[in-house]
N, C-alpha and C positions, 0 to 999 in steps of 0.2 A: 558654172561659178552659181552663187545665190546666197542672200543678206542673211547674214546672222547676224539679229537683235542683241545688245550687253544692257541687263541691268543689275541697276544696281540697290537689291531688297527691291524693293518695289516701284524703283527710279530709274528711266530710264536713261541711261547716260550714251549711247552712241551706236553702228555699228561698224561691223565690216564686213569684207566679199570669203567668202570658203573658195574654191578650188578643189572640184566634184572629178577630176579627167579631167585631158581632152580631148575633144571633140573633132571627126572627121573632117575636111575642107568641103566634103561632098553634106554631109551632112547640117553644115552648119550654114550652106545657103537651102538644103530640103528645110530644117528650124525657120530661115530667115523669109523664103517666102509667105512658108502658110499666118506664120506669124502673121504679111504685113496682110495678107489677105483678108485674113479671118478681121487684125484693126480696121480692112477698110468694107468689111461684110453688118462689122459692130460696131460705132466710135464708140469710147469711154465719153459719159455722158459729163460736159463741163460745167461746175464752177457746183458738181456734188457736193453736198458737203453735209455729215452722220448732223442725229438730228437733235447730240449733245453739244457742237461748237456752237457757242455763242459766232455774235456780228465779231469783222473788225476791226471793232474802232478803238479811235484815241483812246489812248493812256490806256487801253488793256490790255494784263496778261498774257503771252502767249510760249508754245516751246513748239522750234524748231525740228521736221522732219523730215528724213528721204530727204537733204541735199548730198550730189555729186562730191563738185567741182572744190562745193567748204565741209568737209568731215567735222571737220572742227568745231561746228555749231552747231553737228545735230545734239540732239538733248539740253540745249542750251535757253534760260529762261530769258525772252524778251519784250519790250516793251512797246507794243502798234505807234508810229508814229502816225502817219498818211497813207491814207489809198493815194500812187504815186496814175498821169495820166495811162501809161502802158501797164496798169493794170495790180502791180506788183505792190508789195504791201512796202514802203518803209520802220521796221522795225532799229531799235538799238538795241548792242549785246553792251552787256559789262562786262572785262573780263577783273580779274582778282579783284572782286568788291569788296572794299572796308577796308584796305590796305593799301600800304603805300607805294605798292607799286598799279592801282586801277587803273582800269580803263577807258573808253567810252567807245565805242568803231556804231557805226548805220551804217545798214545795210539792205538791200531789196530784195525780198525772196517772193516769190509767188507765192498767192491764197492756199494753195495745194500742201505748201509747205511748213502750214503754219498750224498745228493744235491750240484752239480760244476752249476754252470750255466756262459756265456761267463760272462752275465750281471747282476749277481743279489748276494749281500750279503745281507743273515738277511732274502730273501721273499721281499726284495723290487729291484726294477727295475733300471733302472740304470736311469731311469729320475727323483731322489728319494733324489737325492742332498749325492751320499755315495762317491760325491771324496772325502771329510775331511779322508779319510779308504785308497785309496791309492787303490782301489780293487775295479774302475770298468774296465773294458775290452772294450771298442767298434774297430773294421774294422775300419780301413783309411779313407776316403771319395773322396780320387783320384787313387791308386790302389786296393782296396776293398782286398789289398795281408796281408798284418800288419797290428797283433795286438797293439793293443798303450796301455797298461794302461795309463789315461789320469790322475790317481788321482796323480800318482808320476813325471809325467810327459817324463816316464821310454817310455825310442822307441820314443817319440810326440815331435812335437810341438802346443807350442800356441800361439794363431794370436791375439793376441788381438782389432786389430780391429770389431769382430767379434763370438770375442773368442769361438772359436772353437779350437781343432787339427788336424794336417796331420802327418803322420806319415817321424821322421826322416831323409829317406832317397826320399821320395817325396819332401822336407821340400830343398835338397839340390840340388836336382835336379834344380828346380822353380831357386836355385839360378844361371845359369848356359845359362838361359834361355834370351831370352830379355820383360820378365816376368815377372821377381826377383823385382820390385818397385813395383807389386802392388802382395795385397792378392788371395791368388790364390782361395779364397771360395768366399769373399761378393767385390770381385773385386775394394778393398780403396784404398790409393797409403802408401806404409811402406815402401817409401827409406829411410828417416830416424826410425832410427837402435836405439838414443839416447833412453834411460832411461825414460829424460822427455816424449821423445813424445809419449813410450807409456800407460806410467800414465792419459799420455792427452789423449791417445784412449774409455783407461777401463774405465777413469770419465763422457767423455760422452756418453759411453755406460751405466753407472750409473745411468746416469740423465733422456736420456732414459726412468725409468726405469728394467736397467735388475737385475735384483740379483743378479745373479752370481758376478756382475761389481763391485754393490757397499756389497760384500763382499769382493773377493779384496779390494776397494779400501781402506774402515776399514781397512783391516791386510795394509796395505800400515800408515796409519797412526796411527798405535800401532803405530809399530815395527819403526816406522821415516827410512827412507831414503834419502840420496842427492842429491833429486831430491823434497825431500814432506819432509819436519817439521816433529815429532811425535806430534802427538795433541791425547792422548784419549780421550776426552772429543769429539771428532772428529769424533772418531771412536768406538764411542757410534752410536754418528749419521746414521753413515751408518750401523752401523750389525742391527740397529733398523728397520733402511729399511727392509734391508737386512729379519729382519727376518719377516716384514708383508706381504713379497716378496711369502711365502713359503722354502722361502733357512735353513737351517740343519742347518750349521758350521755358520752363522749367531746370528739366534736362542746365537746357543749352547757359541760363544762367547761375547754376549754379557751376559749370564749369570756369566759367568766368569766378566765380567768387576764388575759388582753390587754384586756379588760375593767378590771379591778382592777390590772393589773403588777403580779400576782403568775408570779415567773421567770422576769421582762423586763418589753421595755416593753408604754406602753400603747401598745396597737393600735384602733380603736375603729371603723376599714373595717373588718378584720380578723377581732373582735367580733363585728359584724355579719353575718361569711362566715355565723361559725358556729355566730351562734342562728338564723341561717334554712338552713340541712346541720343541722342538730340538730331543723329546725321539721317539714321537711320530712319527716326520718322519723321522726317520731306523739311528738316530745316536745315536752312540751304547755308549758311552765315555756320550752323555748327560741323557744316559738313568741309568747309572752308580748315575752320581753325583747328579741324582737327586733322588735315592731313596738316598743320604747318607742328601740333602737336607729335607727326611724327618726325617731322624732317630734324624736331629740333633736337 
């Protein structure tokens, strides 16, 4: 019997056991004896984690791997609650997220069954458009000391001119220098801090083909702002362009607009298409909605 991993695109979804034939009792005993003796000679290192693993801190996101008694949890994204006295990690699991059947469960998991990374969620690296979930952590490119949550702009200042972020501490410090009106990263003029100017900078990036800016501009049109009128038809256009560039959030919002008829006609087939596209890019809610689209 050996374990086989199951993958959906580049996302790990679980594992199963495959039997390759029967072993005689004699062979089983000998193999058990040899394995036990080898384990005694070379005991496995305790709490040895890959360098890519981040600390199991409360609030951090992690992926469950290699459970035997609760195989239904393998591959799921969880939120770390706290470290228990027995060394296990209490994590919160959400089933049926954002649906009427949503339920939450707190379970205790061994540390070796949790995969925690600085820039990873669900097996998808930081460059794979997971900002929608507020789970991407990056070091500040200026001080290289502060870890920012750029998905929720927590401890991060977003720069519309280049689409990058720096930590709030570095941003405040730049405001007391002679270079306060210049972007510390791309050196663009940011002396005008109004919302109109910010949207203008985002629009300029979007028209140059920046997928992140296309998504953000679509979001402004979708909800409307004092400096930009609400226009869901135009929002659909920009979400479409962002999706074509591989932006998972753009694909997801475009699918929602087709599903709900916002900015155009209702098209269930197109909605399913873009939910799937978002899911294949690692958008967890896109995977869920694509499942519901298949059932409807």
